[in-house]
Backbone and ligand atoms as CSV (ligand in chain L), in Angstrom:
chain,resi,resn,atom,element,x,y,z
A,1,MET,N,N,81.756,-9.931,-9.678
A,1,MET,CA,C,81.418,-10.704,-10.873
A,1,MET,C,C,80.858,-12.068,-10.448
A,2,ASN,N,N,79.778,-12.470,-11.088
A,2,ASN,CA,C,79.120,-13.726,-10.748
A,2,ASN,C,C,79.523,-14.805,-11.747
A,3,PHE,N,N,79.968,-15.970,-11.251
A,3,PHE,CA,C,80.420,-17.040,-12.137
A,3,PHE,C,C,79.407,-18.170,-12.244
A,4,ASP,N,N,78.201,-17.919,-11.755
A,4,ASP,CA,C,77.144,-18.906,-11.910
A,4,ASP,C,C,76.962,-19.163,-13.409
A,5,PRO,N,N,76.931,-20.445,-13.837
A,5,PRO,CA,C,76.828,-20.726,-15.279
A,5,PRO,C,C,75.613,-20.075,-15.945
A,6,LEU,N,N,74.483,-20.059,-15.265
A,6,LEU,CA,C,73.288,-19.458,-15.860
A,6,LEU,C,C,73.460,-17.952,-16.028
A,7,ASN,N,N,74.030,-17.297,-15.024
A,7,ASN,CA,C,74.297,-15.855,-15.137
A,7,ASN,C,C,75.300,-15.583,-16.244
A,8,GLN,N,N,76.319,-16.423,-16.328
A,8,GLN,CA,C,77.344,-16.233,-17.361
A,8,GLN,C,C,76.745,-16.419,-18.753
A,9,PHE,N,N,75.889,-17.446,-18.877
A,9,PHE,CA,C,75.205,-17.686,-20.150
A,9,PHE,C,C,74.380,-16.459,-20.537
A,10,GLN,N,N,73.590,-15.954,-19.587
A,10,GLN,CA,C,72.734,-14.803,-19.877
A,10,GLN,C,C,73.583,-13.580,-20.240
A,11,GLU,N,N,74.683,-13.404,-19.549
A,11,GLU,CA,C,75.561,-12.267,-19.845
A,11,GLU,C,C,76.152,-12.385,-21.257
A,12,ASP,N,N,76.578,-13.590,-21.624
A,12,ASP,CA,C,77.133,-13.795,-22.963
A,12,ASP,C,C,76.072,-13.610,-24.047
A,13,VAL,N,N,74.848,-14.078,-23.782
A,13,VAL,CA,C,73.747,-13.864,-24.733
A,13,VAL,C,C,73.527,-12.365,-24.923
A,14,THR,N,N,73.508,-11.642,-23.818
A,14,THR,CA,C,73.291,-10.194,-23.885
A,14,THR,C,C,74.377,-9.522,-24.721
A,15,ASN,N,N,75.608,-9.999,-24.562
A,15,ASN,CA,C,76.728,-9.395,-25.293
A,15,ASN,C,C,76.684,-9.651,-26.794
A,16,VAL,N,N,76.031,-10.729,-27.219
A,16,VAL,CA,C,75.963,-11.004,-28.662
A,16,VAL,C,C,74.653,-10.523,-29.292
A,17,LEU,N,N,73.788,-9.928,-28.472
A,17,LEU,CA,C,72.520,-9.416,-28.998
A,17,LEU,C,C,72.763,-8.089,-29.694
A,18,VAL,N,N,73.076,-8.142,-30.943
A,18,VAL,CA,C,73.301,-6.908,-31.686
A,18,VAL,C,C,72.122,-6.679,-32.630
A,19,ARG,N,N,71.815,-7.706,-33.409
A,19,ARG,CA,C,70.734,-7.572,-34.394
A,19,ARG,C,C,69.360,-7.725,-33.764
A,20,HIS,N,N,69.290,-8.334,-32.574
A,20,HIS,CA,C,67.982,-8.596,-31.959
A,20,HIS,C,C,67.888,-7.905,-30.605
A,21,LYS,N,N,68.108,-6.615,-30.614
A,21,LYS,CA,C,68.085,-5.874,-29.361
A,21,LYS,C,C,66.674,-5.415,-28.996
A,22,SER,N,N,65.837,-5.221,-29.987
A,22,SER,CA,C,64.471,-4.755,-29.767
A,22,SER,C,C,63.653,-5.825,-29.055
A,23,LEU,N,N,62.880,-5.412,-28.055
A,23,LEU,CA,C,62.014,-6.363,-27.352
A,23,LEU,C,C,61.056,-7.034,-28.326
A,24,LEU,N,N,60.517,-6.263,-29.270
A,24,LEU,CA,C,59.594,-6.834,-30.252
A,24,LEU,C,C,60.271,-7.950,-31.045
A,25,ASP,N,N,61.496,-7.708,-31.460
A,25,ASP,CA,C,62.246,-8.701,-32.216
A,25,ASP,C,C,62.555,-9.921,-31.346
A,26,VAL,N,N,62.972,-9.661,-30.098
A,26,VAL,CA,C,63.394,-10.746,-29.217
A,26,VAL,C,C,62.230,-11.650,-28.818
A,27,ILE,N,N,61.084,-11.045,-28.482
A,27,ILE,CA,C,59.965,-11.903,-28.041
A,27,ILE,C,C,59.403,-12.726,-29.199
A,28,THR,N,N,59.442,-12.171,-30.408
A,28,THR,CA,C,58.948,-12.968,-31.532
A,28,THR,C,C,59.952,-14.063,-31.923
A,29,LYS,N,N,61.249,-13.768,-31.787
A,29,LYS,CA,C,62.259,-14.806,-32.032
A,29,LYS,C,C,62.151,-15.910,-30.975
A,30,PHE,N,N,61.852,-15.525,-29.730
A,30,PHE,CA,C,61.682,-16.508,-28.660
A,30,PHE,C,C,60.516,-17.440,-28.997
A,31,GLN,N,N,59.394,-16.847,-29.386
A,31,GLN,CA,C,58.225,-17.669,-29.717
A,31,GLN,C,C,58.518,-18.587,-30.901
A,32,GLU,N,N,59.187,-18.056,-31.899
A,32,GLU,CA,C,59.547,-18.862,-33.065
A,32,GLU,C,C,60.453,-20.030,-32.663
A,33,SER,N,N,61.428,-19.749,-31.797
A,33,SER,CA,C,62.375,-20.796,-31.398
A,33,SER,C,C,61.665,-21.899,-30.593
A,34,CYS,N,N,60.691,-21.511,-29.766
A,34,CYS,CA,C,59.930,-22.527,-29.017
A,34,CYS,C,C,59.118,-23.404,-29.973
A,35,SER,N,N,58.550,-22.786,-30.999
A,35,SER,CA,C,57.794,-23.551,-31.991
A,35,SER,C,C,58.699,-24.537,-32.722
A,36,ARG,N,N,59.938,-24.129,-32.957
A,36,ARG,CA,C,60.878,-25.001,-33.668
A,36,ARG,C,C,61.265,-26.226,-32.822
A,37,VAL,N,N,61.212,-26.090,-31.498
A,37,VAL,CA,C,61.442,-27.256,-30.631
A,37,VAL,C,C,60.339,-28.278,-30.896
A,38,ASN,N,N,59.099,-27.802,-30.871
A,38,ASN,CA,C,57.973,-28.707,-31.106
A,38,ASN,C,C,58.048,-29.328,-32.497
A,39,ARG,N,N,58.416,-28.524,-33.490
A,39,ARG,CA,C,58.512,-29.033,-34.865
A,39,ARG,C,C,59.583,-30.116,-34.969
A,40,ALA,N,N,60.716,-29.906,-34.307
A,40,ALA,CA,C,61.793,-30.905,-34.351
A,40,ALA,C,C,61.329,-32.221,-33.722
A,41,VAL,N,N,60.563,-32.130,-32.639
A,41,VAL,CA,C,60.057,-33.343,-31.992
A,41,VAL,C,C,59.067,-34.047,-32.920
A,42,VAL,N,N,58.160,-33.287,-33.510
A,42,VAL,CA,C,57.159,-33.884,-34.403
A,42,VAL,C,C,57.830,-34.496,-35.632
A,43,LYS,N,N,58.836,-33.813,-36.190
A,43,LYS,CA,C,59.552,-34.342,-37.356
A,43,LYS,C,C,60.271,-35.658,-37.030
A,44,SER,N,N,60.683,-35.812,-35.771
A,44,SER,CA,C,61.310,-37.072,-35.365
A,44,SER,C,C,60.345,-38.231,-35.569
A,45,ALA,N,N,59.061,-37.951,-35.345
A,45,ALA,CA,C,58.049,-38.981,-35.541
A,45,ALA,C,C,57.623,-39.057,-37.009
A,46,SER,N,N,57.305,-37.917,-37.607
A,46,SER,CA,C,56.689,-37.933,-38.942
A,46,SER,C,C,57.688,-38.119,-40.086
A,47,ASN,N,N,58.884,-37.613,-39.971
A,47,ASN,CA,C,59.881,-37.763,-41.040
A,47,ASN,C,C,60.829,-38.923,-40.794
A,48,CYS,N,N,61.452,-38.932,-39.623
A,48,CYS,CA,C,62.446,-39.966,-39.330
A,48,CYS,C,C,61.772,-41.274,-38.915
A,49,GLY,N,N,60.869,-41.165,-37.966
A,49,GLY,CA,C,60.189,-42.359,-37.474
A,49,GLY,C,C,60.893,-43.051,-36.318
A,50,CYS,N,N,61.908,-42.415,-35.774
A,50,CYS,CA,C,62.610,-43.045,-34.643
A,50,CYS,C,C,61.728,-43.085,-33.397
A,51,ILE,N,N,60.761,-42.190,-33.333
A,51,ILE,CA,C,59.792,-42.248,-32.239
A,51,ILE,C,C,58.387,-42.248,-32.822
A,52,GLU,N,N,57.453,-42.777,-32.054
A,52,GLU,CA,C,56.035,-42.653,-32.362
A,52,GLU,C,C,55.405,-41.876,-31.229
A,53,ILE,N,N,54.492,-40.996,-31.587
A,53,ILE,CA,C,53.767,-40.244,-30.563
A,53,ILE,C,C,52.343,-40.770,-30.572
A,54,ILE,N,N,51.983,-41.425,-29.498
A,54,ILE,CA,C,50.675,-42.069,-29.399
A,54,ILE,C,C,49.749,-41.161,-28.577
A,55,GLY,N,N,48.840,-40.518,-29.265
A,55,GLY,CA,C,47.924,-39.615,-28.570
A,55,GLY,C,C,46.591,-40.277,-28.332
A,56,LYS,N,N,46.438,-40.868,-27.182
A,56,LYS,CA,C,45.154,-41.479,-26.866
A,56,LYS,C,C,44.819,-41.220,-25.402
A,57,HIS,N,N,43.554,-41.373,-25.101
A,57,HIS,CA,C,43.091,-41.140,-23.737
A,57,HIS,C,C,43.774,-42.103,-22.777
A,58,GLN,N,N,44.198,-41.586,-21.665
A,58,GLN,CA,C,44.847,-42.426,-20.669
A,58,GLN,C,C,43.899,-42.586,-19.484
A,59,LYS,N,N,43.662,-43.832,-19.162
A,59,LYS,CA,C,42.692,-44.121,-18.104
A,59,LYS,C,C,43.390,-44.266,-16.759
A,60,VAL,N,N,42.892,-43.549,-15.782
A,60,VAL,CA,C,43.395,-43.637,-14.411
A,60,VAL,C,C,42.194,-43.981,-13.529
A,61,PRO,N,N,42.305,-45.052,-12.759
A,61,PRO,CA,C,41.193,-45.391,-11.868
A,61,PRO,C,C,40.834,-44.210,-10.969
A,62,SER,N,N,39.560,-43.994,-10.779
A,62,SER,CA,C,39.125,-42.826,-10.015
A,62,SER,C,C,39.571,-42.876,-8.556
A,63,ASP,N,N,39.877,-44.083,-8.072
A,63,ASP,CA,C,40.296,-44.178,-6.677
A,63,ASP,C,C,41.824,-44.215,-6.513
A,64,ALA,N,N,42.540,-43.963,-7.609
A,64,ALA,CA,C,44.008,-43.981,-7.530
A,64,ALA,C,C,44.497,-42.771,-6.737
A,65,THR,N,N,45.489,-43.009,-5.895
A,65,THR,CA,C,46.082,-41.900,-5.148
A,65,THR,C,C,47.045,-41.155,-6.061
A,66,TYR,N,N,47.452,-39.975,-5.623
A,66,TYR,CA,C,48.382,-39.195,-6.430
A,66,TYR,C,C,49.663,-39.986,-6.689
A,67,GLU,N,N,50.119,-40.701,-5.685
A,67,GLU,CA,C,51.346,-41.489,-5.821
A,67,GLU,C,C,51.169,-42.642,-6.806
A,68,GLU,N,N,49.949,-43.150,-6.948
A,68,GLU,CA,C,49.688,-44.278,-7.853
A,68,GLU,C,C,49.448,-43.848,-9.295
A,69,ILE,N,N,49.072,-42.593,-9.499
A,69,ILE,CA,C,48.698,-42.115,-10.838
A,69,ILE,C,C,49.818,-42.358,-11.839
A,70,ASN,N,N,51.053,-42.153,-11.414
A,70,ASN,CA,C,52.189,-42.274,-12.320
A,70,ASN,C,C,52.249,-43.625,-13.024
A,71,GLN,N,N,51.838,-44.692,-12.349
A,71,GLN,CA,C,51.922,-46.017,-12.957
A,71,GLN,C,C,50.873,-46.236,-14.041
A,72,PHE,N,N,49.859,-45.362,-14.101
A,72,PHE,CA,C,48.810,-45.503,-15.115
A,72,PHE,C,C,49.015,-44.571,-16.304
A,73,LEU,N,N,49.930,-43.622,-16.173
A,73,LEU,CA,C,50.119,-42.631,-17.227
A,73,LEU,C,C,51.383,-42.912,-18.034
A,74,SER,N,N,51.272,-42.655,-19.322
A,74,SER,CA,C,52.393,-42.839,-20.245
A,74,SER,C,C,52.881,-41.469,-20.716
A,75,ASN,N,N,54.107,-41.398,-21.231
A,75,ASN,CA,C,54.582,-40.145,-21.834
A,75,ASN,C,C,54.164,-40.047,-23.307
A,76,ASN,N,N,53.386,-40.989,-23.794
A,76,ASN,CA,C,52.865,-41.020,-25.164
A,76,ASN,C,C,53.956,-41.213,-26.223
A,77,ILE,N,N,55.145,-41.617,-25.808
A,77,ILE,CA,C,56.243,-41.834,-26.749
A,77,ILE,C,C,56.577,-43.314,-26.796
A,78,VAL,N,N,56.699,-43.844,-28.024
A,78,VAL,CA,C,57.220,-45.185,-28.223
A,78,VAL,C,C,58.524,-45.035,-28.993
A,79,GLY,N,N,59.586,-45.610,-28.498
A,79,GLY,CA,C,60.892,-45.511,-29.143
A,79,GLY,C,C,61.752,-44.438,-28.489
A,80,GLU,N,N,62.898,-44.197,-29.115
A,80,GLU,CA,C,63.865,-43.222,-28.604
A,80,GLU,C,C,64.359,-42.373,-29.757
A,81,LEU,N,N,64.689,-41.136,-29.463
A,81,LEU,CA,C,65.257,-40.269,-30.490
A,81,LEU,C,C,66.559,-40.872,-31.004
A,82,CYS,N,N,66.728,-40.898,-32.327
A,82,CYS,CA,C,68.007,-41.319,-32.898
A,82,CYS,C,C,69.010,-40.171,-32.693
A,83,ASP,N,N,70.262,-40.410,-32.976
A,83,ASP,CA,C,71.289,-39.389,-32.740
A,83,ASP,C,C,71.031,-38.105,-33.533
A,84,VAL,N,N,70.578,-38.267,-34.789
A,84,VAL,CA,C,70.329,-37.091,-35.639
A,84,VAL,C,C,69.190,-36.251,-35.060
A,85,CYS,N,N,68.102,-36.915,-34.700
A,85,CYS,CA,C,66.947,-36.188,-34.164
A,85,CYS,C,C,67.273,-35.583,-32.793
A,86,ARG,N,N,68.019,-36.330,-31.983
A,86,ARG,CA,C,68.410,-35.793,-30.673
A,86,ARG,C,C,69.231,-34.518,-30.846
A,87,ASP,N,N,70.177,-34.537,-31.781
A,87,ASP,CA,C,70.985,-33.339,-32.048
A,87,ASP,C,C,70.111,-32.162,-32.454
A,88,LYS,N,N,69.127,-32.430,-33.334
A,88,LYS,CA,C,68.248,-31.356,-33.820
A,88,LYS,C,C,67.403,-30.794,-32.679
A,89,VAL,N,N,66.817,-31.675,-31.867
A,89,VAL,CA,C,65.984,-31.222,-30.751
A,89,VAL,C,C,66.842,-30.430,-29.761
A,90,GLU,N,N,68.045,-30.923,-29.485
A,90,GLU,CA,C,68.934,-30.203,-28.563
A,90,GLU,C,C,69.313,-28.831,-29.108
A,91,GLN,N,N,69.553,-28.774,-30.417
A,91,GLN,CA,C,69.893,-27.492,-31.049
A,91,GLN,C,C,68.740,-26.496,-30.901
A,92,GLU,N,N,67.517,-26.977,-31.134
A,92,GLU,CA,C,66.350,-26.082,-31.050
A,92,GLU,C,C,66.077,-25.667,-29.604
A,93,ILE,N,N,66.275,-26.573,-28.654
A,93,ILE,CA,C,66.118,-26.200,-27.244
A,93,ILE,C,C,67.178,-25.147,-26.871
A,94,GLY,N,N,68.388,-25.333,-27.399
A,94,GLY,CA,C,69.454,-24.353,-27.146
A,94,GLY,C,C,69.089,-22.971,-27.683
A,95,ASN,N,N,68.523,-22.932,-28.900
A,95,ASN,CA,C,68.096,-21.644,-29.462
A,95,ASN,C,C,66.991,-21.024,-28.622
A,96,CYS,N,N,66.095,-21.870,-28.139
A,96,CYS,CA,C,64.998,-21.396,-27.299
A,96,CYS,C,C,65.561,-20.803,-25.997
A,97,LEU,N,N,66.552,-21.479,-25.411
A,97,LEU,CA,C,67.191,-20.960,-24.194
A,97,LEU,C,C,67.880,-19.621,-24.473
A,98,PHE,N,N,68.505,-19.534,-25.640
A,98,PHE,CA,C,69.170,-18.280,-26.027
A,98,PHE,C,C,68.171,-17.128,-25.993
A,99,TYR,N,N,67.036,-17.318,-26.665
A,99,TYR,CA,C,66.068,-16.221,-26.742
A,99,TYR,C,C,65.329,-16.014,-25.429
A,100,LEU,N,N,65.207,-17.057,-24.611
A,100,LEU,CA,C,64.645,-16.865,-23.269
A,100,LEU,C,C,65.567,-15.950,-22.461
A,101,ALA,N,N,66.868,-16.197,-22.558
A,101,ALA,CA,C,67.839,-15.332,-21.877
A,101,ALA,C,C,67.782,-13.920,-22.442
A,102,ALA,N,N,67.590,-13.820,-23.765
A,102,ALA,CA,C,67.530,-12.506,-24.403
A,102,ALA,C,C,66.299,-11.717,-23.942
A,103,VAL,N,N,65.142,-12.391,-23.882
A,103,VAL,CA,C,63.922,-11.726,-23.395
A,103,VAL,C,C,64.144,-11.248,-21.969
A,104,SER,N,N,64.715,-12.120,-21.142
A,104,SER,CA,C,64.949,-11.780,-19.742
A,104,SER,C,C,65.887,-10.585,-19.626
A,105,SER,N,N,66.971,-10.598,-20.380
A,105,SER,CA,C,67.937,-9.495,-20.314
A,105,SER,C,C,67.323,-8.184,-20.781
A,106,THR,N,N,66.555,-8.259,-21.845
A,106,THR,CA,C,65.925,-7.048,-22.373
A,106,THR,C,C,65.013,-6.408,-21.333
A,107,LEU,N,N,64.424,-7.241,-20.482
A,107,LEU,CA,C,63.522,-6.737,-19.433
A,107,LEU,C,C,64.232,-6.600,-18.076
A,108,ASN,N,N,65.572,-6.700,-18.084
A,108,ASN,CA,C,66.367,-6.600,-16.847
A,108,ASN,C,C,65.936,-7.599,-15.779
A,109,ILE,N,N,65.695,-8.816,-16.214
A,109,ILE,CA,C,65.339,-9.914,-15.312
A,109,ILE,C,C,66.451,-10.950,-15.393
A,110,GLU,N,N,66.904,-11.423,-14.237
A,110,GLU,CA,C,67.951,-12.446,-14.238
A,110,GLU,C,C,67.334,-13.837,-14.212
A,111,LEU,N,N,67.729,-14.650,-15.177
A,111,LEU,CA,C,67.216,-16.029,-15.243
A,111,LEU,C,C,67.494,-16.792,-13.957
A,112,SER,N,N,68.655,-16.552,-13.355
A,112,SER,CA,C,68.998,-17.292,-12.135
A,112,SER,C,C,68.033,-16.952,-11.000
A,113,ASP,N,N,67.552,-15.706,-10.946
A,113,ASP,CA,C,66.561,-15.335,-9.926
A,113,ASP,C,C,65.256,-16.100,-10.153
A,114,ILE,N,N,64.848,-16.180,-11.410
A,114,ILE,CA,C,63.611,-16.884,-11.738
A,114,ILE,C,C,63.744,-18.360,-11.381
A,115,MET,N,N,64.878,-18.940,-11.772
A,115,MET,CA,C,65.085,-20.363,-11.494
A,115,MET,C,C,65.079,-20.627,-9.989
A,116,GLU,N,N,65.719,-19.764,-9.237
A,116,GLU,CA,C,65.764,-19.942,-7.781
A,116,GLU,C,C,64.357,-19.861,-7.178
A,117,LYS,N,N,63.565,-18.870,-7.615
A,117,LYS,CA,C,62.194,-18.732,-7.107
A,117,LYS,C,C,61.350,-19.945,-7.488
A,118,GLN,N,N,61.489,-20.388,-8.731
A,118,GLN,CA,C,60.706,-21.537,-9.186
A,118,GLN,C,C,61.097,-22.803,-8.438
A,119,TRP,N,N,62.397,-22.943,-8.218
A,119,TRP,CA,C,62.904,-24.116,-7.495
A,119,TRP,C,C,62.363,-24.131,-6.066
A,120,LYS,N,N,62.361,-22.967,-5.428
A,120,LYS,CA,C,61.808,-22.879,-4.068
A,120,LYS,C,C,60.329,-23.241,-4.061
A,121,ASN,N,N,59.595,-22.782,-5.084
A,121,ASN,CA,C,58.173,-23.132,-5.196
A,121,ASN,C,C,57.984,-24.631,-5.277
A,122,ILE,N,N,58.805,-25.265,-6.106
A,122,ILE,CA,C,58.687,-26.714,-6.280
A,122,ILE,C,C,59.011,-27.429,-4.982
A,123,LYS,N,N,60.066,-26.980,-4.302
A,123,LYS,CA,C,60.442,-27.609,-3.037
A,123,LYS,C,C,59.378,-27.416,-1.975
A,124,THR,N,N,58.768,-26.239,-1.969
A,124,THR,CA,C,57.774,-25.914,-0.950
A,124,THR,C,C,56.428,-26.560,-1.246
A,125,LEU,N,N,55.981,-26.431,-2.494
A,125,LEU,CA,C,54.633,-26.870,-2.838
A,125,LEU,C,C,54.582,-28.269,-3.451
A,126,GLY,N,N,55.723,-28.788,-3.928
A,126,GLY,CA,C,55.747,-30.123,-4.520
A,126,GLY,C,C,54.745,-30.243,-5.645
A,127,LYS,N,N,53.933,-31.282,-5.593
A,127,LYS,CA,C,52.964,-31.536,-6.673
A,127,LYS,C,C,51.945,-30.423,-6.815
A,128,PHE,N,N,51.771,-29.592,-5.786
A,128,PHE,CA,C,50.798,-28.498,-5.865
A,128,PHE,C,C,51.376,-27.275,-6.561
A,129,SER,N,N,52.662,-27.330,-6.938
A,129,SER,CA,C,53.272,-26.191,-7.638
A,129,SER,C,C,52.893,-26.163,-9.108
A,130,LEU,N,N,52.311,-27.255,-9.622
A,130,LEU,CA,C,51.913,-27.320,-11.027
A,130,LEU,C,C,50.539,-26.718,-11.205
A,131,TYR,N,N,50.348,-26.076,-12.348
A,131,TYR,CA,C,49.024,-25.560,-12.664
A,131,TYR,C,C,48.709,-25.801,-14.100
L,1,ZN,ZN,ZN,65.265,-39.816,-35.688
C-alpha cells in the first residue's frame, strides 16, 4: 500500500467516483471545473474588485538576458485576493484537481508518476522545459 498523499488522494477520488465513472462524463467535468477556476479569478476582479487584472503589452529590452527578463515582466495583477475570493478560487482549484485525478484514474494513469516525470523534466531542462 502506498501512503504518498497524491496516490492516496487519487485512490480516494477513484473510490467516490460513482456517478462520474464514464470517461466522457469525467473529461467534460474536468474541462468544466478548469473553466470555473478561471471564472472565479475573473469574478474576483469584475464582481468583488479585490484584484485588478491589467492586460497590457509588457516591454522587455531586446538585449535583456533570460535572467533579467523577470524584472521587466509583471503578473498583470494589482491587489490581492480577499478571503472570500481566495476561498472560492481554492475551492474551484480543488474541484479541478478532483477531476484531474478522476481522468487519470479512468485511464489507469497515476498522477504521482506524471508529477515525478514532470519534476524531472523541470530539474533537467530548467527554463527550456516550458513550451
Ligand atoms: Zn475578493
